[in-house]
N, CA, C and O atoms as a GROMACS GRO file, in nm:
protein
  392
    1MET      N    1   0.117  -0.137  -0.017
    1MET     CA    2  -0.018  -0.005  -0.009
    1MET      C    3   0.108   0.119   0.013
    1MET      O    4   0.200   0.109   0.094
    2ALA      N    5   0.087   0.224  -0.070
    2ALA     CA    6   0.145   0.317  -0.087
    2ALA      C    7   0.055   0.411  -0.009
    2ALA      O    8  -0.063   0.445  -0.019
    3THR      N    9   0.202   0.452   0.107
    3THR     CA   10   0.152   0.530   0.194
    3THR      C   11   0.222   0.656   0.198
    3THR      O   12   0.345   0.649   0.190
    4LEU      N   13   0.156   0.800   0.211
    4LEU     CA   14   0.216   0.932   0.201
    4LEU      C   15   0.198   1.014   0.346
    4LEU      O   16   0.090   1.058   0.385
    5LEU      N   17   0.333   1.026   0.423
    5LEU     CA   18   0.248   1.113   0.549
    5LEU      C   19   0.384   1.254   0.524
    5LEU      O   20   0.502   1.269   0.494
    6ILE      N   21   0.253   1.335   0.562
    6ILE     CA   22   0.231   1.470   0.548
    6ILE      C   23   0.272   1.538   0.716
    6ILE      O   24   0.174   1.550   0.789
    7ASP      N   25   0.386   1.574   0.764
    7ASP     CA   26   0.412   1.575   0.866
    7ASP      C   27   0.548   1.665   0.881
    7ASP      O   28   0.642   1.647   0.803
    8ASP      N   29   0.555   1.762   0.984
    8ASP     CA   30   0.678   1.864   0.939
    8ASP      C   31   0.785   1.799   1.089
    8ASP      O   32   0.881   1.871   1.115
    9GLN      N   33   0.769   1.698   1.161
    9GLN     CA   34   0.847   1.606   1.240
    9GLN      C   35   0.827   1.476   1.256
    9GLN      O   36   0.932   1.418   1.284
   10ARG      N   37   0.750   1.418   1.250
   10ARG     CA   38   0.761   1.267   1.243
   10ARG      C   39   0.784   1.192   1.151
   10ARG      O   40   0.757   1.217   1.033
   11ASN      N   41   0.847   1.067   1.204
   11ASN     CA   42   0.926   1.003   1.091
   11ASN      C   43   0.833   0.853   1.131
   11ASN      O   44   0.842   0.800   1.242
   12LEU      N   45   0.755   0.806   1.034
   12LEU     CA   46   0.703   0.724   1.020
   12LEU      C   47   0.779   0.587   0.911
   12LEU      O   48   0.874   0.602   0.835
   13PRO      N   49   0.693   0.450   0.936
   13PRO     CA   50   0.769   0.353   0.821
   13PRO      C   51   0.655   0.415   0.724
   13PRO      O   52   0.537   0.386   0.746
   14VAL      N   53   0.685   0.483   0.637
   14VAL     CA   54   0.589   0.497   0.520
   14VAL      C   55   0.676   0.507   0.385
   14VAL      O   56   0.797   0.492   0.399
   15ASP      N   57   0.630   0.528   0.268
   15ASP     CA   58   0.693   0.512   0.119
   15ASP      C   59   0.770   0.644   0.091
   15ASP      O   60   0.874   0.651   0.025
   16ARG      N   61   0.695   0.764   0.156
   16ARG     CA   62   0.719   0.890   0.130
   16ARG      C   63   0.698   0.992   0.245
   16ARG      O   64   0.606   0.962   0.322
   17VAL      N   65   0.775   1.124   0.273
   17VAL     CA   66   0.753   1.194   0.364
   17VAL      C   67   0.766   1.331   0.332
   17VAL      O   68   0.877   1.373   0.298
   18ALA      N   69   0.662   1.412   0.340
   18ALA     CA   70   0.672   1.539   0.299
   18ALA      C   71   0.625   1.644   0.424
   18ALA      O   72   0.517   1.626   0.479
   19ARG      N   73   0.703   1.739   0.460
   19ARG     CA   74   0.744   1.793   0.548
   19ARG      C   75   0.678   1.966   0.552
   19ARG      O   76   0.681   2.037   0.653
   20THR      N   77   0.624   2.006   0.421
   20THR     CA   78   0.532   2.102   0.414
   20THR      C   79   0.413   2.129   0.333
   20THR      O   80   0.364   2.028   0.281
   21TYR      N   81   0.369   2.214   0.314
   21TYR     CA   82   0.222   2.226   0.269
   21TYR      C   83   0.280   2.202   0.103
   21TYR      O   84   0.232   2.097   0.061
   22GLN      N   85   0.357   2.260   0.012
   22GLN     CA   86   0.380   2.251  -0.078
   22GLN      C   87   0.387   2.128  -0.140
   22GLN      O   88   0.308   2.076  -0.218
   23GLU      N   89   0.523   2.078  -0.081
   23GLU     CA   90   0.553   1.916  -0.042
   23GLU      C   91   0.490   1.832  -0.032
   23GLU      O   92   0.537   1.721  -0.054
   24GLY      N   93   0.367   1.847   0.003
   24GLY     CA   94   0.230   1.771   0.022
   24GLY      C   95   0.160   1.745  -0.095
   24GLY      O   96   0.119   1.647  -0.158
   25ILE      N   97   0.162   1.893  -0.104
   25ILE     CA   98   0.075   1.893  -0.252
   25ILE      C   99   0.111   1.867  -0.370
   25ILE      O  100   0.026   1.843  -0.454
   26ALA      N  101   0.240   1.867  -0.400
   26ALA     CA  102   0.367   1.843  -0.505
   26ALA      C  103   0.324   1.638  -0.480
   26ALA      O  104   0.285   1.579  -0.580
   27ALA      N  105   0.332   1.588  -0.394
   27ALA     CA  106   0.363   1.453  -0.367
   27ALA      C  107   0.205   1.408  -0.425
   27ALA      O  108   0.197   1.345  -0.531
   28ARG      N  109   0.091   1.442  -0.353
   28ARG     CA  110  -0.051   1.409  -0.393
   28ARG      C  111  -0.049   1.447  -0.523
   28ARG      O  112  -0.161   1.405  -0.554
   29ALA      N  113  -0.005   1.495  -0.622
   29ALA     CA  114   0.007   1.533  -0.782
   29ALA      C  115   0.045   1.433  -0.835
   29ALA      O  116  -0.004   1.372  -0.930
   30GLU      N  117   0.165   1.404  -0.757
   30GLU     CA  118   0.256   1.322  -0.876
   30GLU      C  119   0.205   1.150  -0.912
   30GLU      O  120   0.201   1.088  -1.019
   31GLN      N  121   0.168   1.108  -0.759
   31GLN     CA  122   0.119   0.965  -0.756
   31GLN      C  123   0.017   0.920  -0.702
   31GLN      O  124  -0.035   1.002  -0.626
   32TYR      N  125  -0.057   0.777  -0.714
   32TYR     CA  126  -0.177   0.810  -0.664
   32TYR      C  127  -0.114   0.713  -0.515
   32TYR      O  128  -0.030   0.623  -0.511
   33TRP      N  129  -0.200   0.781  -0.397
   33TRP     CA  130  -0.156   0.749  -0.283
   33TRP      C  131  -0.240   0.628  -0.214
   33TRP      O  132  -0.356   0.641  -0.256
   34GLU      N  133  -0.234   0.548  -0.151
   34GLU     CA  134  -0.371   0.475  -0.103
   34GLU      C  135  -0.386   0.506   0.052
   34GLU      O  136  -0.496   0.483   0.102
   35LEU      N  137  -0.311   0.543   0.108
   35LEU     CA  138  -0.337   0.579   0.252
   35LEU      C  139  -0.241   0.715   0.289
   35LEU      O  140  -0.119   0.702   0.296
   36LEU      N  141  -0.310   0.850   0.314
   36LEU     CA  142  -0.252   0.954   0.332
   36LEU      C  143  -0.242   0.965   0.504
   36LEU      O  144  -0.337   0.924   0.571
   37LEU      N  145  -0.112   1.027   0.574
   37LEU     CA  146  -0.136   1.041   0.670
   37LEU      C  147  -0.076   1.181   0.688
   37LEU      O  148   0.008   1.230   0.612
   38LEU      N  149  -0.133   1.245   0.810
   38LEU     CA  150  -0.150   1.382   0.794
   38LEU      C  151  -0.146   1.469   0.945
   38LEU      O  152  -0.209   1.452   1.049
   39ASP      N  153  -0.059   1.548   0.912
   39ASP     CA  154  -0.039   1.665   1.050
   39ASP      C  155  -0.100   1.778   1.055
   39ASP      O  156  -0.088   1.844   0.952
   40HIS      N  157  -0.179   1.839   1.162
   40HIS     CA  158  -0.227   1.929   1.153
   40HIS      C  159  -0.123   2.060   1.117
   40HIS      O  160  -0.108   2.112   1.006
   41ASP      N  161  -0.046   2.103   1.263
   41ASP     CA  162   0.057   2.192   1.262
   41ASP      C  163   0.178   2.145   1.177
   41ASP      O  164   0.245   2.055   1.227
   42LEU      N  165   0.212   2.189   1.066
   42LEU     CA  166   0.307   2.182   0.962
   42LEU      C  167   0.418   2.232   0.982
   42LEU      O  168   0.522   2.171   0.957
   43GLY      N  169   0.414   2.399   1.053
   43GLY     CA  170   0.508   2.457   1.050
   43GLY      C  171   0.562   2.544   0.958
   43GLY      O  172   0.667   2.606   0.975
   44ASP      N  173   0.473   2.552   0.835
   44ASP     CA  174   0.465   2.572   0.745
   44ASP      C  175   0.435   2.731   0.716
   44ASP      O  176   0.312   2.726   0.711
   45TYR      N  177   0.467   2.860   0.694
   45TYR     CA  178   0.429   2.967   0.737
   45TYR      C  179   0.422   3.064   0.587
   45TYR      O  180   0.408   3.186   0.580
   46SER      N  181   0.436   2.975   0.485
   46SER     CA  182   0.450   3.032   0.329
   46SER      C  183   0.339   3.094   0.285
   46SER      O  184   0.350   3.168   0.188
   47GLY      N  185   0.164   3.068   0.371
   47GLY     CA  186   0.089   3.156   0.298
   47GLY      C  187   0.070   3.266   0.283
   47GLY      O  188   0.160   3.344   0.313
   48PRO      N  189  -0.064   3.316   0.227
   48PRO     CA  190  -0.041   3.460   0.216
   48PRO      C  191  -0.042   3.538   0.357
   48PRO      O  192  -0.119   3.510   0.449
   49ASP      N  193   0.056   3.640   0.361
   49ASP     CA  194   0.072   3.722   0.472
   49ASP      C  195   0.142   3.666   0.593
   49ASP      O  196   0.124   3.709   0.707
   50GLY      N  197   0.230   3.555   0.559
   50GLY     CA  198   0.262   3.471   0.682
   50GLY      C  199   0.223   3.356   0.724
   50GLY      O  200   0.269   3.272   0.801
   51ARG      N  201   0.095   3.371   0.638
   51ARG     CA  202  -0.017   3.265   0.730
   51ARG      C  203   0.017   3.161   0.766
   51ARG      O  204   0.107   3.140   0.684
   52GLU      N  205   0.011   3.019   0.872
   52GLU     CA  206   0.034   2.856   0.853
   52GLU      C  207  -0.023   2.795   0.737
   52GLU      O  208  -0.145   2.813   0.734
   53LEU      N  209   0.014   2.740   0.658
   53LEU     CA  210  -0.037   2.611   0.624
   53LEU      C  211  -0.080   2.534   0.686
   53LEU      O  212  -0.016   2.542   0.791
   54THR      N  213  -0.179   2.427   0.699
   54THR     CA  214  -0.145   2.330   0.783
   54THR      C  215  -0.226   2.201   0.714
   54THR      O  216  -0.269   2.204   0.599
   55GLY      N  217  -0.242   2.087   0.804
   55GLY     CA  218  -0.303   1.981   0.719
   55GLY      C  219  -0.433   1.992   0.656
   55GLY      O  220  -0.472   1.940   0.551
   56TYR      N  221  -0.516   2.096   0.765
   56TYR     CA  222  -0.660   2.122   0.724
   56TYR      C  223  -0.641   2.204   0.559
   56TYR      O  224  -0.715   2.198   0.460
   57ASP      N  225  -0.553   2.256   0.574
   57ASP     CA  226  -0.536   2.339   0.429
   57ASP      C  227  -0.502   2.226   0.339
   57ASP      O  228  -0.561   2.236   0.232
   58ILE      N  229  -0.428   2.125   0.348
   58ILE     CA  230  -0.427   2.013   0.245
   58ILE      C  231  -0.522   1.960   0.197
   58ILE      O  232  -0.537   1.945   0.076
   59VAL      N  233  -0.611   1.920   0.293
   59VAL     CA  234  -0.788   1.869   0.280
   59VAL      C  235  -0.892   1.925   0.256
   59VAL      O  236  -1.006   1.880   0.261
   60CYS      N  237  -0.826   2.104   0.210
   60CYS     CA  238  -0.916   2.164   0.160
   60CYS      C  239  -0.879   2.175   0.014
   60CYS      O  240  -0.958   2.209  -0.074
   61TRP      N  241  -0.738   2.140  -0.006
   61TRP     CA  242  -0.687   2.137  -0.139
   61TRP      C  243  -0.745   2.000  -0.213
   61TRP      O  244  -0.798   2.021  -0.322
   62LEU      N  245  -0.742   1.853  -0.165
   62LEU     CA  246  -0.806   1.750  -0.167
   62LEU      C  247  -0.963   1.754  -0.222
   62LEU      O  248  -1.001   1.687  -0.319
   63GLU      N  249  -1.051   1.846  -0.143
   63GLU     CA  250  -1.176   1.889  -0.184
   63GLU      C  251  -1.160   1.977  -0.341
   63GLU      O  252  -1.213   1.945  -0.448
   64GLN      N  253  -1.103   2.054  -0.325
   64GLN     CA  254  -1.080   2.102  -0.454
   64GLN      C  255  -1.074   2.021  -0.573
   64GLN      O  256  -1.137   2.036  -0.677
   65ASN      N  257  -0.973   1.916  -0.536
   65ASN     CA  258  -0.878   1.820  -0.636
   65ASN      C  259  -0.913   1.690  -0.656
   65ASN      O  260  -0.830   1.614  -0.705
   66PRO      N  261  -1.042   1.645  -0.621
   66PRO     CA  262  -1.071   1.507  -0.572
   66PRO      C  263  -1.041   1.398  -0.636
   66PRO      O  264  -1.068   1.288  -0.588
   67GLN      N  265  -0.970   1.414  -0.775
   67GLN     CA  266  -0.931   1.305  -0.827
   67GLN      C  267  -0.741   1.264  -0.750
   67GLN      O  268  -0.653   1.186  -0.786
   68HIS      N  269  -0.751   1.339  -0.667
   68HIS     CA  270  -0.588   1.304  -0.598
   68HIS      C  271  -0.635   1.263  -0.433
   68HIS      O  272  -0.553   1.275  -0.342
   69LEU      N  273  -0.801   1.204  -0.405
   69LEU     CA  274  -0.829   1.163  -0.276
   69LEU      C  275  -0.743   1.028  -0.266
   69LEU      O  276  -0.706   0.954  -0.358
   70PRO      N  277  -0.723   1.018  -0.126
   70PRO     CA  278  -0.631   0.852  -0.132
   70PRO      C  279  -0.753   0.755  -0.094
   70PRO      O  280  -0.868   0.799  -0.087
   71ASN      N  281  -0.726   0.642  -0.073
   71ASN     CA  282  -0.854   0.555  -0.053
   71ASN      C  283  -0.906   0.576   0.122
   71ASN      O  284  -1.021   0.577   0.167
   72ARG      N  285  -0.773   0.590   0.192
   72ARG     CA  286  -0.805   0.622   0.336
   72ARG      C  287  -0.712   0.750   0.385
   72ARG      O  288  -0.602   0.763   0.332
   73ALA      N  289  -0.755   0.842   0.482
   73ALA     CA  290  -0.674   0.909   0.524
   73ALA      C  291  -0.694   0.956   0.697
   73ALA      O  292  -0.777   1.025   0.756
   74GLU      N  293  -0.616   0.906   0.724
   74GLU     CA  294  -0.555   0.906   0.902
   74GLU      C  295  -0.486   1.067   0.949
   74GLU      O  296  -0.400   1.129   0.888
   75THR      N  297  -0.548   1.102   1.062
   75THR     CA  298  -0.451   1.219   1.109
   75THR      C  299  -0.388   1.199   1.201
   75THR      O  300  -0.445   1.146   1.296
   76VAL      N  301  -0.228   1.236   1.211
   76VAL     CA  302  -0.187   1.183   1.306
   76VAL      C  303  -0.112   1.309   1.393
   76VAL      O  304   0.006   1.320   1.426
   77THR      N  305  -0.220   1.391   1.414
   77THR     CA  306  -0.168   1.494   1.478
   77THR      C  307  -0.200   1.507   1.680
   77THR      O  308  -0.300   1.461   1.735
   78ASN      N  309  -0.102   1.570   1.741
   78ASN     CA  310  -0.143   1.580   1.876
   78ASN      C  311  -0.240   1.714   1.881
   78ASN      O  312  -0.298   1.721   1.990
   79ASN      N  313  -0.266   1.805   1.804
   79ASN     CA  314  -0.360   1.885   1.801
   79ASN      C  315  -0.522   1.858   1.774
   79ASN      O  316  -0.587   1.851   1.669
   80PRO      N  317  -0.568   1.841   1.953
   80PRO     CA  318  -0.699   1.793   1.907
   80PRO      C  319  -0.829   1.893   1.840
   80PRO      O  320  -0.942   1.848   1.818
   81THR      N  321  -0.791   2.021   1.816
   81THR     CA  322  -0.895   2.118   1.748
   81THR      C  323  -0.792   2.098   1.599
   81THR      O  324  -0.867   2.133   1.508
   82GLY      N  325  -0.715   2.075   1.563
   82GLY     CA  326  -0.680   2.058   1.445
   82GLY      C  327  -0.721   1.908   1.412
   82GLY      O  328  -0.722   1.879   1.292
   83ARG      N  329  -0.747   1.834   1.480
   83ARG     CA  330  -0.749   1.684   1.417
   83ARG      C  331  -0.909   1.698   1.389
   83ARG      O  332  -0.956   1.642   1.289
   84ARG      N  333  -1.002   1.782   1.488
   84ARG     CA  334  -1.157   1.757   1.434
   84ARG      C  335  -1.189   1.832   1.284
   84ARG      O  336  -1.267   1.784   1.202
   85ARG      N  337  -1.111   1.966   1.262
   85ARG     CA  338  -1.126   2.039   1.162
   85ARG      C  339  -1.074   1.968   1.036
   85ARG      O  340  -1.110   1.999   0.922
   86ILE      N  341  -0.980   1.864   1.065
   86ILE     CA  342  -0.921   1.774   0.951
   86ILE      C  343  -1.035   1.715   0.923
   86ILE      O  344  -1.110   1.745   0.830
   87GLU      N  345  -1.058   1.584   1.046
   87GLU     CA  346  -1.167   1.482   1.007
   87GLU      C  347  -1.323   1.531   0.985
   87GLU      O  348  -1.406   1.450   0.943
   88PHE      N  349  -1.353   1.644   1.010
   88PHE     CA  350  -1.486   1.714   0.975
   88PHE      C  351  -1.414   1.728   0.811
   88PHE      O  352  -1.420   1.637   0.728
   89ALA      N  353  -1.368   1.822   0.795
   89ALA     CA  354  -1.318   1.823   0.641
   89ALA      C  355  -1.301   1.690   0.531
   89ALA      O  356  -1.315   1.703   0.410
   90LEU      N  357  -1.273   1.577   0.591
   90LEU     CA  358  -1.235   1.452   0.559
   90LEU      C  359  -1.387   1.412   0.498
   90LEU      O  360  -1.420   1.386   0.382
   91ARG      N  361  -1.470   1.420   0.628
   91ARG     CA  362  -1.623   1.368   0.584
   91ARG      C  363  -1.625   1.451   0.483
   91ARG      O  364  -1.556   1.396   0.397
   92ARG      N  365  -1.662   1.548   0.442
   92ARG     CA  366  -1.681   1.605   0.342
   92ARG      C  367  -1.672   1.584   0.203
   92ARG      O  368  -1.747   1.626   0.114
   93THR      N  369  -1.564   1.509   0.194
   93THR     CA  370  -1.495   1.446   0.074
   93THR      C  371  -1.561   1.324   0.019
   93THR      O  372  -1.561   1.271  -0.092
   94ARG      N  373  -1.615   1.298   0.129
   94ARG     CA  374  -1.707   1.116   0.087
   94ARG      C  375  -1.799   1.152   0.046
   94ARG      O  376  -1.846   1.264   0.065
   95PRO      N  377  -1.856   1.040  -0.037
   95PRO     CA  378  -1.994   1.064  -0.062
   95PRO      C  379  -2.051   1.005   0.053
   95PRO      O  380  -2.000   0.930   0.137
   96ARG      N  381  -2.179   1.056   0.041
   96ARG     CA  382  -2.283   1.006   0.162
   96ARG      C  383  -2.308   0.867   0.086
   96ARG      O  384  -2.307   0.844  -0.035
   97GLU      N  385  -2.328   0.786   0.188
   97GLU     CA  386  -2.384   0.621   0.192
   97GLU      C  387  -2.554   0.692   0.221
   97GLU      O  388  -2.602   0.767   0.306
   98ILE      N  389  -2.618   0.606   0.072
   98ILE     CA  390  -2.740   0.595   0.139
   98ILE      C  391  -2.813   0.461   0.189
   98ILE      O  392  -2.921   0.468   0.247
   0.00000   0.00000   0.00000
């Protein structure tokens, strides 16, 4: 299973690690990843006016680019508020089951 970790600090046994928002987006666009492990606080302040780009921003990008959605996505953040935001956004990316 091809696994991508987007996290500024963790090292987990995965196929690829992206440390910033831009690296994460580039990796998502390069190939299909079956599993995405996602941190919230990426420590990447390259957003407009120095705004931090987070794992939540990655999920927002995935909403706009659904062809890059993985089969599974899991949060690996220690930030409880960030975890809730990411998980809520991930639920929006999945079609409703009837």
